[in-house]
C-alpha positions as CSV (number, residue, x, y, z in Angstrom):
1,X,143.8,4.9,88.9
2,X,143.0,1.3,89.6
3,X,141.5,0.0,86.5
4,X,142.2,-2.8,84.7
5,X,145.0,-2.8,82.2
6,X,143.9,-2.4,78.6
7,X,143.3,-4.9,76.4
8,X,141.8,-4.4,73.0
9,X,137.5,-4.2,72.1
10,X,137.3,-6.5,68.7
11,X,137.1,-4.9,65.6
12,X,133.9,-6.2,64.2
13,X,133.8,-8.3,61.1
14,X,131.8,-7.4,57.7
15,X,132.1,-11.0,56.5
16,X,131.3,-11.9,52.5
17,X,127.8,-14.0,52.6
18,X,126.2,-14.4,49.5
19,X,124.9,-17.6,47.1
20,X,126.6,-18.1,44.2
21,X,124.8,-18.1,41.5
22,X,125.1,-21.6,39.5
23,X,127.2,-23.4,36.8
24,X,129.6,-26.4,36.3
25,X,132.8,-26.2,37.4
26,X,134.0,-27.8,35.0
27,X,133.3,-25.0,32.3
28,X,135.0,-22.8,35.0
29,X,138.3,-22.4,33.8
30,X,138.0,-22.3,30.8
31,X,135.4,-19.5,31.0
32,X,137.7,-17.8,33.3
33,X,140.9,-17.6,30.9
34,X,138.8,-16.6,27.9
35,X,137.1,-14.1,30.1
36,X,139.2,-11.0,32.4
37,X,136.0,-10.6,34.5
38,X,135.7,-14.3,34.5
39,X,139.0,-14.9,35.1
40,X,139.1,-12.0,38.2
41,X,135.7,-13.5,40.1
42,X,137.6,-16.6,40.0
43,X,140.6,-15.1,41.8
44,X,138.1,-13.9,43.9
45,X,136.2,-16.9,44.8
46,X,139.4,-18.3,46.1
47,X,138.9,-16.2,48.3
48,X,135.4,-16.4,48.9
49,X,135.8,-20.0,49.8
50,X,139.2,-19.7,52.3
51,X,136.1,-16.7,53.9
52,X,133.5,-19.2,54.1
53,X,135.6,-21.0,56.4
54,X,137.5,-19.0,58.1
55,X,133.6,-17.8,59.4
56,X,132.9,-21.0,60.5
57,X,135.6,-22.4,62.0
58,X,137.0,-18.7,63.6
59,X,140.3,-19.6,63.5
60,X,142.9,-17.3,63.0
61,X,145.1,-19.5,61.1
62,X,142.0,-19.8,58.5
63,X,141.8,-16.0,58.6
64,X,145.3,-15.6,57.4
65,X,144.9,-17.9,55.0
66,X,141.8,-15.8,53.7
67,X,144.1,-12.6,54.0
68,X,146.4,-13.6,51.9
69,X,144.3,-14.7,49.0
70,X,142.8,-11.6,49.6
71,X,146.1,-9.5,49.2
72,X,146.7,-11.8,46.3
73,X,143.3,-10.5,44.7
74,X,144.8,-7.0,45.2
75,X,147.8,-7.1,44.3
76,X,146.6,-8.5,40.2
77,X,143.4,-6.3,40.2
78,X,144.3,-3.6,42.6
79,X,141.0,-1.8,41.0
80,X,139.4,-4.4,40.6
81,X,135.4,-5.3,41.3
82,X,136.1,-5.9,45.0
83,X,139.1,-4.1,45.8
84,X,137.6,-1.5,48.0
85,X,135.6,-3.7,49.8
86,X,138.7,-5.6,50.1
87,X,140.9,-3.4,51.4
88,X,139.3,-0.9,53.3
89,X,137.0,-3.1,54.9
90,X,138.0,-6.8,54.9
91,X,141.3,-6.9,55.5
92,X,141.1,-3.7,58.9
93,X,138.5,-6.2,60.6
94,X,140.5,-8.8,59.7
95,X,143.3,-7.6,60.9
96,X,141.8,-6.0,64.0
97,X,140.6,-9.8,64.8
98,X,144.3,-11.2,64.6
99,X,145.7,-8.4,66.6
100,X,143.0,-9.5,69.7
101,X,144.1,-12.7,69.7
102,X,147.5,-11.6,69.6
103,X,146.9,-9.7,72.6
104,X,144.9,-12.3,74.5
105,X,147.9,-14.9,74.1
106,X,150.3,-11.4,75.6
107,X,152.3,-12.2,72.2
108,X,153.8,-8.8,71.8
109,X,156.2,-10.0,68.5
110,X,152.6,-10.9,67.2
111,X,150.6,-7.5,68.4
112,X,153.9,-5.8,66.8
113,X,153.6,-7.5,63.1
114,X,149.8,-6.7,62.7
115,X,150.0,-3.9,64.0
116,X,152.1,-2.4,61.7
117,X,150.9,-3.5,59.1
118,X,147.6,-1.5,60.4
119,X,149.8,1.0,61.0
120,X,151.1,1.2,57.4
121,X,148.0,2.2,56.1
122,X,146.9,4.4,58.7
123,X,149.6,5.6,60.4
124,X,147.6,7.7,63.0
125,X,145.5,4.5,64.0
126,X,145.4,5.9,67.5
127,X,143.7,2.3,69.0
128,X,146.8,0.5,67.5
129,X,149.4,2.8,69.2
130,X,147.4,3.7,72.9
131,X,147.0,-0.7,73.1
132,X,150.9,-1.1,72.0
133,X,152.3,0.9,74.3
134,X,150.2,0.1,77.0
135,X,150.4,-3.9,76.6
136,X,154.2,-3.9,75.7
137,X,154.3,-2.3,79.2
138,X,152.5,-4.3,80.9
139,X,153.5,-7.8,79.8
140,X,157.2,-6.5,79.3
141,X,158.1,-3.7,81.1
142,X,157.1,-4.4,84.3
143,X,157.4,-8.2,84.0
144,X,159.8,-10.2,86.6
145,X,162.0,-9.4,85.5
146,X,161.2,-7.0,82.9
147,X,162.0,-7.4,79.9
148,X,162.7,-4.0,77.4
149,X,163.3,-6.0,74.4
150,X,160.8,-4.4,72.8
151,X,161.8,-1.4,74.7
152,X,162.6,0.5,71.1
153,X,159.0,0.1,69.5
154,X,157.1,0.9,72.6
155,X,159.2,4.0,72.8
156,X,158.1,4.9,69.2
157,X,154.6,4.0,69.9
158,X,154.1,6.2,72.8
159,X,155.6,8.5,72.0
160,X,153.3,8.4,68.0
161,X,150.1,8.3,70.5
162,X,150.8,11.4,72.8
163,X,151.0,13.5,70.0
164,X,148.0,12.2,68.7
165,X,146.2,12.8,71.9
166,X,147.9,16.3,73.1
167,X,146.0,16.9,69.3
168,X,142.3,16.1,71.1
169,X,142.5,12.7,69.4
170,X,141.5,9.5,71.8
171,X,141.2,6.0,71.3
172,X,137.8,4.4,70.5
173,X,138.9,1.4,72.6
174,X,139.1,3.4,76.0
175,X,136.5,3.6,78.1
176,X,135.9,6.6,80.6
177,X,138.4,8.5,78.6
178,X,140.4,10.9,81.0
179,X,143.3,12.7,78.9
180,X,145.5,13.9,81.3
181,X,145.6,10.4,82.6
182,X,146.4,8.6,80.1
183,X,148.8,11.0,79.5
184,X,150.8,10.8,82.6
185,X,150.9,7.1,82.2
186,X,152.4,7.5,78.6
187,X,154.9,10.1,80.0
188,X,155.8,7.4,82.8
189,X,156.3,4.5,79.9
190,X,158.8,6.6,78.1
191,X,160.4,7.7,81.7
192,X,161.0,3.8,82.7
193,X,162.7,3.2,79.3
194,X,164.8,6.1,79.6
195,X,165.9,5.0,83.3
196,X,167.0,1.6,82.0
197,X,168.9,3.2,78.4
198,X,170.7,5.4,81.7
199,X,169.0,8.9,80.5
200,X,168.2,10.1,84.1
201,X,168.1,13.3,82.6
202,X,165.6,12.6,80.4
203,X,163.9,9.9,82.3
204,X,163.1,13.0,85.1
205,X,161.9,15.5,82.4
206,X,159.0,12.9,81.4
207,X,158.5,11.8,84.9
208,X,157.8,15.8,85.7
209,X,155.5,15.8,82.8
210,X,153.4,13.2,84.7
211,X,153.0,14.8,87.9
212,X,152.2,18.3,86.2
213,X,149.5,16.2,84.1
214,X,148.3,14.2,87.5
215,X,150.1,15.5,90.2
216,X,147.7,13.9,92.7
217,X,149.9,10.3,91.8
218,X,152.4,9.3,94.5
219,X,154.4,7.0,91.7
220,X,155.5,10.3,89.9
221,X,157.2,11.1,93.0
222,X,158.6,8.0,94.4
223,X,159.9,7.7,90.9
224,X,161.5,11.0,90.8
225,X,163.6,10.8,94.0
226,X,164.9,8.1,93.6
227,X,166.1,9.2,90.4
228,X,167.3,12.1,91.8
229,X,169.1,10.0,94.5
230,X,171.2,8.6,91.7
231,X,173.0,11.9,90.7
232,X,172.6,12.3,94.8
233,X,174.9,9.5,95.1
234,X,177.3,9.9,92.3
235,X,177.8,14.0,93.6
236,X,178.8,12.5,96.6
237,X,181.0,9.9,95.4
238,X,182.9,12.9,93.5
239,X,182.8,15.2,96.2
240,X,184.4,12.6,98.4
241,X,186.9,12.2,95.9
242,X,188.7,15.7,96.6
243,X,191.3,15.6,99.2
244,X,190.5,16.4,103.0
245,X,193.1,19.1,103.0
246,X,191.0,20.4,99.9
247,X,187.7,20.4,101.7
248,X,188.6,22.1,104.9
249,X,190.7,24.4,103.4
250,X,190.0,27.9,104.5
251,X,189.2,28.9,100.8
252,X,188.1,26.0,99.1
253,X,188.9,26.0,95.7
254,X,185.7,26.8,92.9
255,X,185.6,23.0,92.1
256,X,185.4,22.5,95.6
257,X,182.7,24.6,96.1
258,X,180.9,23.4,92.8
259,X,181.7,19.6,93.9
260,X,179.3,20.1,97.4
261,X,177.2,22.5,96.1
262,X,175.6,19.2,93.7
263,X,175.9,17.4,96.6
264,X,173.6,19.8,98.4
265,X,170.9,20.9,94.9
266,X,171.1,16.8,94.5
267,X,169.9,16.0,97.6
268,X,167.3,19.1,98.0
269,X,165.7,18.0,94.6
270,X,164.9,14.5,96.8
271,X,163.8,15.6,99.9
272,X,161.4,17.4,97.5
273,X,160.2,14.7,96.1
274,X,160.2,12.1,98.4
275,X,158.3,14.6,101.2
276,X,155.6,14.7,98.9
277,X,155.4,11.0,98.1
278,X,155.1,10.7,101.9
279,X,152.9,13.2,102.4
280,X,151.0,11.9,99.8
281,X,151.0,8.6,101.6
282,X,150.0,9.1,104.9
283,X,146.7,8.1,105.0
284,X,146.7,4.8,102.7
285,X,150.1,3.6,101.3
286,X,149.9,1.0,98.5
287,X,153.6,0.6,98.8
288,X,154.2,-0.9,101.0
289,X,158.3,-1.2,103.0
290,X,159.2,0.8,100.3
291,X,157.7,3.9,101.8
292,X,159.2,2.6,105.3
293,X,162.7,2.4,103.1
294,X,162.1,6.4,102.1
295,X,161.0,7.9,105.3
296,X,164.5,6.8,106.7
297,X,166.6,7.4,104.1
298,X,165.0,11.1,104.1
299,X,165.1,11.3,107.4
300,X,169.2,11.0,107.1
301,X,169.2,12.9,104.2
302,X,166.8,15.6,105.7
303,X,168.9,15.8,109.4
304,X,172.4,16.2,106.8
305,X,170.7,19.3,105.3
306,X,168.7,21.0,108.2
307,X,170.5,19.8,111.2
308,X,168.8,23.4,113.3
309,X,165.9,21.7,112.3
310,X,164.6,17.9,113.5
311,X,161.1,18.5,113.3
312,X,161.3,20.4,109.9
313,X,161.0,17.1,108.0
314,X,157.3,15.7,109.8
315,X,156.4,19.5,109.2
316,X,157.3,19.4,105.4
317,X,155.6,15.8,104.9
318,X,152.3,17.4,106.2
319,X,152.6,20.4,103.8
320,X,152.3,17.9,101.7
321,X,149.7,15.6,102.9
322,X,147.7,18.5,103.3
323,X,147.2,18.8,99.6
324,X,149.9,21.5,98.5
325,X,151.9,21.4,95.1
326,X,154.1,23.4,95.7
327,X,157.1,23.4,98.1
328,X,156.5,25.6,101.5
329,X,158.5,28.3,102.6
330,X,161.9,27.0,104.5
331,X,165.1,28.6,106.4
332,X,168.2,28.2,103.9
333,X,170.2,24.4,104.3
334,X,173.3,24.8,106.5
335,X,175.9,22.9,104.5
336,X,178.2,25.1,102.4
337,X,181.6,24.4,101.7
338,X,184.9,25.2,104.0
339,X,185.1,23.1,107.3
340,X,183.9,20.1,105.7
341,X,180.2,20.5,105.6
342,X,179.3,23.8,107.7
343,X,180.1,25.6,110.5
344,X,177.0,23.6,112.8
345,X,176.8,20.9,110.8
346,X,180.4,18.4,110.4
347,X,179.1,14.8,109.0
348,X,179.9,14.0,105.7
349,X,176.5,13.4,102.7
350,X,174.9,10.0,104.0
351,X,175.0,7.6,101.2
352,X,172.6,5.5,103.3
353,X,169.6,7.3,100.9
354,X,169.3,4.0,98.2
355,X,165.4,2.7,98.1
356,X,164.6,-0.5,96.0
357,X,163.2,0.2,93.3
358,X,159.5,-1.1,92.9
359,X,157.4,-2.5,90.1
360,X,154.3,-0.8,91.4
361,X,152.7,1.2,88.8
362,X,149.5,2.5,87.8
363,X,147.3,0.6,85.5
364,X,146.4,1.9,82.2
365,X,143.8,4.4,82.3
366,X,140.4,3.2,80.8
367,X,138.8,0.1,80.6
368,X,137.8,-2.2,77.7
369,X,137.4,-6.1,77.3
370,X,138.3,-8.4,74.2
371,X,134.9,-9.1,72.6
372,X,134.1,-12.4,70.1
373,X,134.0,-11.5,66.5
374,X,130.3,-10.8,65.2
375,X,128.4,-14.1,65.1
376,X,126.4,-12.8,62.1
377,X,128.4,-10.9,59.0
378,X,127.1,-8.5,57.4
379,X,126.8,-9.3,53.6
380,X,129.3,-8.8,51.6
381,X,129.6,-6.2,48.0
382,X,126.3,-5.9,46.3
383,X,127.7,-8.1,43.6
384,X,128.7,-11.7,43.9
385,X,131.0,-13.7,41.9
386,X,129.3,-14.9,38.7
387,X,130.3,-18.4,37.1
388,X,129.2,-18.8,33.3
389,X,127.1,-20.7,31.8
390,X,127.6,-23.4,29.3
């Protein structure tokens, strides 16, 4: 997936445009005080004049001023003559414009503030949910250094977007929509956040979902191996703390057996994930020196688990290079409790499996760019603001 990071397509404006009837300003306030309709028209005209200024300037500040006046009108006249237009058309369109401006500036706090206002009215607006998730990830989670200050919001928006997409919806702002790739990207985002939260099992669960949806993306298997590696190293540390006499006892204690089984189980998980990664990147490597680190670490680990099969790792890599998605039948590993490792393998579990984390990630599926507002606004509501004549 080598497409540009998703940006919002501007939500087109339907800005008010009409010529009010002429009359003397001197009588406006007096008439408005005497006539409820004229009073409403006066409040509306305040918004109208501010909107005209914003239309001419295209300034976010001017549109924010007009937004305040539109809300003032709605607070006072929730069922007024212009309420439907302002509430259902003008405000959503201007919120889209303001969101777009914050997105251009990569201002996450500004995007969240505006989007939350729109989502309060329309909680299932997938455009906002998807774009918030994508842009918080791109601008913060994968910044250098990473910034997780909005991780909680990203989790919320991402989970809500996943639910809607899995129900069959798709964001209007995405071109060339591919549902499985988009879902894999979103699950990967959740995995990144859970890893930061030290929730390794939850992160692995999300990476597994991403890999199922997008089995040809090696990034999922690199991350899978790295997370299993963390679990493996913890298991090794626990096993190394066992007294040597207990490790080499003719019949090891149940807890010693369990500790070594944990080492072996997590080692096998690392081997499978990283062999997939190496197979998928054998011809085209987009991960630079990280691939060499994986190859070295995996060589040591495979030798520990399969000392009787020196060419087994290369065969496993070739198996996945061919496009296979399931492990091949392999001889049982020889590492077992009883004499430190096994009757054929006396080496201790290797601890040199650390692989540098990488910010290599896939771009958000689809492509969209921020567009300018329409140059020709549509007409305002059919009935304009009227001033009373003398």
